[in-house]
SEMARMAR-626410 format. One line per field, with one value per residue (C-alpha): residue in one letter; x negated, y, z. Coordinates in steps of 0.1 Angstrom, whole numbers. Layout:
residu = [A, ...] .
px = [X, ...] .
py = [Y, ...] .
pz = [Z, ...] .
This chain:
residu = [M, S, A, G, Q, A, V, D, I, S, L, L, A, T, I, P, R, P, G, L, L, F, G, F, M, L, A, A, A, V, L, G, G, Y, A, A, R, W, V, K, V, P, R, V, V, G, Y, L, L, F, G, I, G, L, K, W, L, L, Q, S, V, L, D, P, A, G, S, P, E, N, A, P, R, W, L, T, A, E, Q, T, L, R, P, I, K, D, L, A, L, G, L, I, L, F, S, I, G, G, V, F, E, T, R, H, L, K, S, V, G, T, R, V, L, K, I, S, L, M, E, I, V, L, T, I, V, L, V, F, V, G, C, G, I, A, L, A, I, T, N, P, G, K, G, I, S, E, Y, L, P, L, A, L, L, L, G, I, A, G, I, A, T, A, P, A, A, T, L, F, V, L, R, E, Y, D, A, K, G, P, M, T, D, T, I, L, S, L, T, G, V, N, N, V, V, C, I, T, L, F, Y, V, A, F, L, V, L, S, S, T, G, S, I, S, S, D, L, S, D, G, H, A, F, W, L, P, L, L, T, T, L, V, G, S, L, V, L, G, V, A, F, G, V, A, L, S, I, F, H, S, K, V, P, V, A, E, M, V, L, I, F, L, A, V, Y, V, V, L, G, N, G, E, K, W, L, L, E, H, Q, G, M, S, Y, N, F, L, L, T, A, L, V, M, G, A, V, F, S, N, V, A, L, D, P, E, K, L, E, T, S, L, K, L, V, G, V, P, I, F, A, G, F, F, V, M, A, G, Y, E, L, H, L, N, E, L, L, H, L, G, V, V, G, V, V, Y, I, L, C, R, L, V, A, K, W, L, G, C, R, L, G, S, H, W, A, G, A, T, D, T, V, R, P, D, I, G, L, G, L, L, C, Q, A, A, V, V, I, G, L, A, D, Y, V, R, H, H, W, Q, H, P, F, G, G, T, F, A, T, V, V, L, G, S, V, V, V, F, E, L, I, G, P, L, L, I, K, W, L, V, V, G, T, G, E, V, K, A, I, S, L, L, R, R, R, T, P, A, A, A, E, G, V, S, I, T, R, L, T, L, N, A, L, L, R, T, I, G, L, G, R, K, P, S, Q, S, S, T, E, P, L, Q, V, K, H, I, I, R, T, N, I, R, F, L, R, A, S, A, T, M, D, E, V, L, H, F, V, E, H, S, R, Y, N, H, F, P, V, I, G, D, E, D, E, L, L, G, V, I, H, F, S, D, L, R, T, M, I, Y, D, P, N, L, R, D, L, V, T, A, V, D, M, A, D, P, N, T, R, V, V, D, M, E, T, P, L, P, E, L, L, D, A, F, R, E, E, G, S, L, G, A, L, P, V, V, A, H, A, G, S, R, R, L, L, G, V, V, E, Q, R, D, L, L, R, A, L, H, L, S, R, D, E, S, N, T, G, P] .
px = [-1112, -1104, -1111, -1074, -1065, -1061, -1081, -1063, -1049, -1050, -1088, -1087, -1068, -1099, -1114, -1113, -1093, -1092, -1128, -1138, -1119, -1136, -1170, -1163, -1153, -1186, -1205, -1185, -1194, -1231, -1227, -1204, -1228, -1257, -1236, -1224, -1259, -1271, -1246, -1248, -1212, -1200, -1203, -1166, -1158, -1180, -1163, -1128, -1136, -1154, -1124, -1101, -1125, -1127, -1090, -1089, -1117, -1103, -1069, -1083, -1103, -1079, -1046, -1052, -1014, -1008, -979, -980, -959, -987, -1016, -1036, -1023, -1057, -1058, -1030, -1040, -1040, -1020, -1045, -1072, -1051, -1073, -1103, -1082, -1070, -1105, -1119, -1090, -1094, -1131, -1126, -1097, -1116, -1144, -1120, -1105, -1139, -1131, -1106, -1135, -1130, -1163, -1158, -1122, -1134, -1158, -1134, -1100, -1084, -1099, -1088, -1053, -1047, -1060, -1041, -1009, -1010, -1020, -993, -965, -975, -979, -944, -928, -945, -941, -905, -895, -915, -902, -867, -866, -881, -855, -827, -839, -844, -812, -785, -757, -768, -757, -782, -776, -788, -822, -833, -840, -864, -881, -885, -901, -925, -934, -942, -961, -983, -998, -1017, -1054, -1071, -1095, -1114, -1126, -1132, -1154, -1172, -1183, -1195, -1215, -1230, -1245, -1252, -1233, -1235, -1223, -1192, -1177, -1181, -1167, -1137, -1129, -1130, -1109, -1083, -1081, -1074, -1047, -1031, -1026, -1012, -988, -978, -971, -951, -931, -923, -909, -889, -876, -867, -848, -830, -819, -808, -788, -770, -761, -783, -801, -783, -807, -807, -815, -783, -765, -769, -786, -813, -822, -840, -854, -877, -888, -897, -914, -933, -946, -946, -957, -986, -997, -994, -1013, -1040, -1046, -1046, -1069, -1091, -1096, -1101, -1128, -1145, -1147, -1161, -1185, -1202, -1202, -1212, -1241, -1236, -1235, -1206, -1189, -1189, -1172, -1146, -1140, -1135, -1112, -1090, -1086, -1079, -1052, -1037, -1036, -1019, -997, -979, -960, -956, -938, -916, -906, -899, -889, -874, -897, -934, -961, -981, -1015, -1031, -1019, -1029, -1064, -1067, -1056, -1081, -1109, -1100, -1097, -1129, -1149, -1137, -1139, -1167, -1203, -1226, -1200, -1226, -1243, -1213, -1208, -1243, -1238, -1205, -1220, -1243, -1216, -1191, -1212, -1198, -1164, -1162, -1176, -1151, -1123, -1129, -1133, -1101, -1084, -1094, -1083, -1048, -1044, -1011, -1023, -990, -973, -992, -971, -939, -949, -928, -921, -916, -950, -969, -952, -960, -997, -1000, -980, -1000, -1033, -1023, -1009, -1040, -1063, -1041, -1030, -1066, -1076, -1050, -1056, -1093, -1087, -1061, -1085, -1114, -1135, -1146, -1181, -1184, -1163, -1156, -1121, -1116, -1121, -1086, -1101, -1118, -1085, -1071, -1080, -1048, -1044, -1037, -1013, -990, -992, -979, -952, -942, -939, -918, -894, -890, -882, -856, -841, -823, -816, -832, -847, -866, -883, -889, -907, -930, -937, -946, -968, -986, -992, -1007, -1030, -1048, -1055, -1064, -1086, -1107, -1110, -1110, -1144, -1160, -1146, -1157, -1193, -1191, -1180, -1205, -1234, -1224, -1224, -1259, -1247, -1264, -1302, -1319, -1332, -1297, -1290, -1320, -1315, -1338, -1365, -1393, -1429, -1435, -1404, -1413, -1446, -1430, -1443, -1423, -1405, -1402, -1440, -1446, -1423, -1438, -1473, -1462, -1450, -1484, -1502, -1481, -1497, -1531, -1531, -1521, -1542, -1546, -1523, -1537, -1529, -1503, -1493, -1462, -1455, -1450, -1417, -1416, -1396, -1375, -1361, -1346, -1339, -1304, -1294, -1259, -1269, -1256, -1282, -1280, -1283, -1309, -1282, -1261, -1252, -1256, -1219, -1222, -1253, -1236, -1206, -1229, -1248, -1216, -1205, -1239, -1253, -1289, -1311, -1331, -1314, -1332, -1327, -1328, -1330, -1310, -1328, -1326, -1362, -1370, -1376, -1380, -1362, -1342, -1349, -1321, -1345, -1354, -1318, -1308, -1329, -1312, -1276, -1276, -1291, -1261, -1285, -1296, -1261, -1256, -1293, -1307, -1298, -1307, -1340, -1351, -1345, -1362, -1397, -1415, -1444, -1423, -1438, -1423, -1428, -1424, -1405, -1436, -1449, -1454, -1435, -1467, -1477, -1442, -1445, -1477, -1460, -1432, -1458, -1476, -1444, -1432, -1396, -1384, -1357, -1356, -1380, -1372, -1380, -1392, -1396, -1434, -1465, -1468, -1431, -1406, -1375, -1355, -1339, -1327, -1339, -1354, -1344, -1367, -1341, -1339, -1377, -1379, -1351, -1368, -1401, -1384, -1368, -1401, -1418, -1390, -1394, -1432, -1427, -1407, -1436, -1465] .
py = [1376, 1343, 1310, 1303, 1338, 1344, 1371, 1404, 1404, 1442, 1439, 1421, 1448, 1463, 1430, 1420, 1390, 1368, 1376, 1367, 1334, 1326, 1334, 1309, 1284, 1288, 1284, 1253, 1240, 1243, 1224, 1199, 1193, 1186, 1163, 1144, 1140, 1128, 1100, 1093, 1100, 1123, 1160, 1165, 1143, 1165, 1197, 1183, 1172, 1205, 1223, 1204, 1212, 1249, 1253, 1235, 1256, 1290, 1282, 1269, 1301, 1327, 1310, 1285, 1284, 1270, 1294, 1301, 1333, 1348, 1336, 1361, 1363, 1357, 1322, 1312, 1334, 1306, 1326, 1355, 1330, 1316, 1332, 1312, 1280, 1287, 1294, 1262, 1241, 1259, 1252, 1215, 1209, 1227, 1202, 1172, 1184, 1177, 1140, 1146, 1155, 1137, 1118, 1107, 1096, 1075, 1056, 1050, 1058, 1024, 1010, 1039, 1040, 1003, 1005, 1038, 1024, 993, 1014, 1040, 1016, 994, 1025, 1037, 1003, 992, 1026, 1029, 994, 996, 1030, 1022, 992, 1012, 1040, 1015, 1000, 1034, 1050, 1023, 1048, 1062, 1050, 1036, 1065, 1089, 1075, 1060, 1094, 1101, 1067, 1074, 1108, 1092, 1066, 1092, 1113, 1083, 1085, 1117, 1115, 1145, 1159, 1181, 1154, 1129, 1152, 1166, 1132, 1120, 1152, 1151, 1117, 1125, 1094, 1085, 1054, 1037, 1034, 1071, 1080, 1058, 1072, 1107, 1098, 1080, 1110, 1133, 1111, 1105, 1141, 1150, 1121, 1128, 1165, 1158, 1129, 1145, 1177, 1157, 1133, 1160, 1181, 1150, 1140, 1176, 1177, 1144, 1154, 1128, 1156, 1188, 1216, 1251, 1236, 1216, 1236, 1226, 1258, 1257, 1221, 1225, 1260, 1252, 1221, 1239, 1268, 1246, 1219, 1236, 1269, 1253, 1236, 1267, 1288, 1262, 1260, 1298, 1305, 1275, 1289, 1324, 1313, 1293, 1324, 1346, 1318, 1322, 1360, 1372, 1364, 1336, 1360, 1380, 1347, 1335, 1368, 1364, 1328, 1336, 1365, 1343, 1317, 1341, 1358, 1325, 1311, 1342, 1347, 1314, 1324, 1360, 1349, 1325, 1351, 1380, 1362, 1329, 1309, 1300, 1275, 1249, 1262, 1228, 1215, 1248, 1245, 1209, 1218, 1247, 1224, 1199, 1225, 1242, 1209, 1202, 1237, 1256, 1256, 1241, 1239, 1224, 1259, 1273, 1241, 1244, 1280, 1272, 1244, 1270, 1297, 1271, 1260, 1284, 1283, 1245, 1243, 1269, 1251, 1218, 1233, 1252, 1219, 1204, 1236, 1232, 1195, 1188, 1165, 1169, 1151, 1120, 1117, 1118, 1095, 1067, 1035, 1052, 1070, 1038, 1019, 1046, 1046, 1008, 1004, 1031, 1016, 981, 995, 1014, 984, 958, 980, 988, 952, 939, 968, 961, 925, 935, 960, 935, 961, 938, 939, 977, 986, 968, 954, 972, 1006, 1016, 1022, 1052, 1068, 1071, 1107, 1128, 1165, 1196, 1181, 1164, 1193, 1215, 1189, 1189, 1227, 1224, 1199, 1219, 1250, 1234, 1204, 1217, 1183, 1164, 1140, 1170, 1174, 1136, 1138, 1166, 1148, 1115, 1132, 1157, 1130, 1106, 1133, 1133, 1096, 1095, 1126, 1110, 1074, 1082, 1099, 1070, 1045, 1065, 1065, 1028, 1020, 1040, 1031, 994, 995, 1011, 1044, 1064, 1068, 1058, 1094, 1107, 1086, 1097, 1122, 1150, 1161, 1186, 1171, 1187, 1171, 1137, 1139, 1149, 1185, 1211, 1234, 1261, 1261, 1262, 1291, 1311, 1303, 1315, 1348, 1352, 1345, 1373, 1398, 1382, 1363, 1328, 1297, 1286, 1257, 1222, 1202, 1174, 1145, 1124, 1091, 1098, 1092, 1063, 1050, 1029, 1062, 1075, 1043, 1039, 1002, 1002, 1004, 982, 965, 949, 912, 898, 881, 913, 919, 952, 960, 953, 974, 1003, 1001, 1000, 1031, 1050, 1046, 1052, 1085, 1075, 1075, 1044, 1010, 982, 947, 917, 880, 852, 857, 895, 898, 929, 920, 955, 989, 1000, 1037, 1058, 1073, 1038, 1028, 1057, 1042, 1008, 1017, 1028, 996, 972, 943, 944, 944, 906, 897, 914, 912, 934, 917, 922, 960, 963, 978, 952, 977, 1003, 1014, 1002, 1013, 993, 1001, 1011, 1037, 1071, 1099, 1118, 1088, 1085, 1121, 1113, 1083, 1106, 1131, 1103, 1089, 1123, 1122, 1094, 1106, 1073, 1044, 1008, 997, 963, 946, 948, 952, 924, 915, 917, 913, 945, 962, 995, 1027, 1060, 1092, 1121, 1146, 1127, 1127, 1165, 1170, 1148, 1166, 1200, 1189, 1176, 1209, 1229, 1208, 1213, 1250, 1249, 1232, 1249] .
pz = [1353, 1369, 1351, 1345, 1333, 1296, 1278, 1276, 1241, 1238, 1240, 1206, 1188, 1172, 1162, 1125, 1134, 1103, 1095, 1131, 1128, 1095, 1110, 1138, 1111, 1093, 1126, 1133, 1098, 1105, 1137, 1122, 1093, 1116, 1138, 1108, 1094, 1128, 1130, 1093, 1082, 1054, 1062, 1055, 1086, 1107, 1093, 1100, 1136, 1144, 1130, 1153, 1182, 1173, 1175, 1209, 1222, 1211, 1224, 1257, 1262, 1249, 1258, 1286, 1294, 1260, 1251, 1213, 1217, 1239, 1218, 1198, 1163, 1148, 1163, 1139, 1110, 1085, 1060, 1061, 1050, 1022, 994, 1007, 1007, 972, 959, 973, 959, 925, 924, 933, 909, 882, 886, 888, 855, 839, 841, 812, 789, 756, 756, 791, 784, 755, 778, 807, 792, 787, 818, 840, 826, 833, 869, 875, 861, 883, 914, 909, 903, 933, 956, 947, 951, 983, 1001, 989, 1000, 1033, 1043, 1031, 1054, 1083, 1078, 1077, 1110, 1128, 1113, 1117, 1114, 1081, 1047, 1023, 999, 1026, 1033, 1000, 985, 1014, 1008, 971, 978, 1003, 977, 951, 976, 984, 949, 956, 964, 980, 953, 978, 1002, 974, 952, 982, 995, 960, 955, 990, 982, 946, 935, 898, 880, 867, 902, 909, 874, 879, 914, 900, 870, 891, 915, 886, 871, 905, 912, 878, 880, 916, 911, 879, 892, 926, 911, 885, 911, 936, 910, 896, 931, 937, 905, 912, 948, 964, 981, 993, 984, 970, 936, 933, 906, 870, 859, 885, 877, 845, 850, 879, 861, 830, 848, 872, 848, 814, 829, 846, 814, 794, 820, 824, 786, 782, 811, 802, 766, 779, 804, 776, 755, 783, 792, 758, 758, 793, 817, 842, 872, 856, 845, 882, 892, 865, 874, 911, 903, 881, 908, 936, 915, 904, 940, 954, 923, 927, 959, 948, 916, 936, 962, 937, 905, 917, 895, 895, 884, 904, 912, 917, 883, 866, 880, 869, 834, 832, 842, 815, 788, 798, 798, 762, 747, 764, 751, 777, 805, 829, 832, 850, 870, 884, 895, 911, 932, 949, 952, 966, 996, 1022, 1006, 1007, 1043, 1055, 1037, 1054, 1088, 1081, 1071, 1105, 1122, 1106, 1110, 1126, 1154, 1172, 1142, 1151, 1183, 1162, 1133, 1146, 1128, 1094, 1096, 1106, 1078, 1053, 1063, 1061, 1029, 1011, 1023, 1010, 978, 969, 976, 960, 930, 920, 926, 902, 878, 876, 867, 841, 826, 827, 847, 875, 860, 864, 894, 927, 930, 963, 946, 958, 993, 978, 969, 1004, 1012, 1012, 1020, 999, 974, 999, 1023, 994, 987, 1024, 1024, 992, 1008, 1040, 1020, 997, 1016, 1047, 1062, 1091, 1066, 1051, 1085, 1086, 1053, 1066, 1098, 1081, 1055, 1078, 1104, 1079, 1065, 1099, 1095, 1059, 1060, 1087, 1074, 1036, 1034, 1053, 1029, 999, 1012, 1019, 984, 964, 987, 984, 946, 944, 930, 958, 959, 992, 995, 997, 1028, 1047, 1075, 1063, 1087, 1083, 1082, 1116, 1132, 1117, 1136, 1169, 1168, 1186, 1161, 1188, 1193, 1156, 1152, 1180, 1166, 1132, 1148, 1165, 1133, 1116, 1140, 1138, 1171, 1163, 1154, 1118, 1111, 1106, 1076, 1082, 1062, 1059, 1043, 1006, 989, 965, 936, 960, 975, 942, 921, 907, 909, 896, 859, 831, 809, 775, 772, 747, 726, 721, 685, 666, 671, 709, 711, 694, 716, 747, 734, 728, 764, 780, 792, 786, 755, 764, 769, 788, 774, 799, 796, 813, 846, 846, 834, 814, 777, 764, 759, 729, 721, 706, 681, 668, 667, 644, 617, 619, 619, 583, 570, 564, 559, 595, 611, 611, 614, 645, 682, 711, 718, 682, 685, 719, 724, 746, 754, 772, 805, 838, 874, 906, 938, 957, 931, 948, 933, 922, 902, 888, 876, 858, 842, 828, 815, 797, 782, 769, 759, 782, 805, 826, 833, 841, 877, 885, 919, 922, 902, 876, 880, 851, 872, 865, 895, 880, 865, 878, 862, 856, 869, 902, 905, 900, 925, 951, 946, 949, 982, 995, 986, 1004, 1035, 1035, 1033, 1066, 1083, 1101] .
């Protein structure tokens, strides 16, 4: 076969084509993950880029002439892999739904609602006005009533934030803190509002004749709205409660099987109902509601979440490579003025809206004003909206909507994860150890891994040399410290202390002076004895309640010594960290769970050595 000749398609007839394609995607995920780690960018960027490269490579090898009609069907078998996509989205939106847990909402509720309101309103207004002007310039022969509906739909679509990429980046770097919580909360709110507003707006525009669609008659206006929105809510609540009951009655392994089965059925049932019954629900909204219900109703919901994180690794990796594989790069060439304006207006609106909202909510002390840059990722929700518009709006502007949205997804999915990483790293919510490119002890010392592997094979049959002991620089507190932590001021009143405790996830609360020096730590166990004494409420301040003898560690403390410190302190889940031995300048805290995780990773890496 010559270099320019395509592979004989008949030879591929016996190949399990969708499975082969997904196998290539998982292989691309491995390579993309390593490449991303090497250049120190989020793995999701590597997955997306290698997904793009995989499609180019397969089409170049199997269809060098570039004729889609002659290409093997499995090259474009996206629909056959739909269950994997639905499963990944279900897992991610289920996790995002957890931000609507009651206790979490109490701690961030008012703040998030104000930021979200300002961001949503500004996004709709700026994108609507910008795209409206661009459409007027590029369509001089059209009346204003023809292109304003398109501008409005683009404005509403701009609200959505991709939950998959956002959550994946935050989990990859194990980000924790008020900035991370706020990004996740805003992502959840954005998607609920976007889905709801978009369907309402589209159906209202259809009923008034502003859009000529197959939903224009009066009867069809309210029925799709009720089945899509109310049906999604009812299904989400029902399945969320059912999963909560099963969670308390069956083992974790069986619970994972039930969970996966439910999401596969729901993901495929959405289109089946629409095709056969003319009505359906929104899978993304249903998954989000299920996660919210489960986090509030289930007993020990974190147990299932931990299992799903492990099960979801190949699903998530394949999903993001698939997303890169399906990115509509050709739409970038057709974005035009409207597409460029949409991208710029959405970027400015997210940044400015969150900046104004954080000042309005008085949250500038806990979140960065530029938090809006962490909400730029955009994919699954708006892709679904583009499909919906193309299906129901048989007009050139329906195609324009899809072109603008799909082309912008390419841009936002590539720059969005980078900005999320920049934000959470800049606020100190990512431990230094999470940013290090992990290497085995042998690799760190420049030893050949191939030689070690062959030597290990020879040792297995009794011929190899006994390995020598190697040592690496020990991990220290500075690698796992969390610096974006709020502390109590010495002058805080009892009411202020109680409010602080109510919104904290710790049981020990450092108290600092005017120069950020550590004055002591308030222990929750001691606080419980004080809150029932009304005579103390107006007499004591935070420094009066603090234990000045609480143990501290410094940045250079090796992790084995830190483990000994936790053993000696007993019930303490976190220890204050100071700059150096003898210093009292508080820099952050180190959690026992982070210590155990770091020691576990170090042990695993040691086991891969000689």
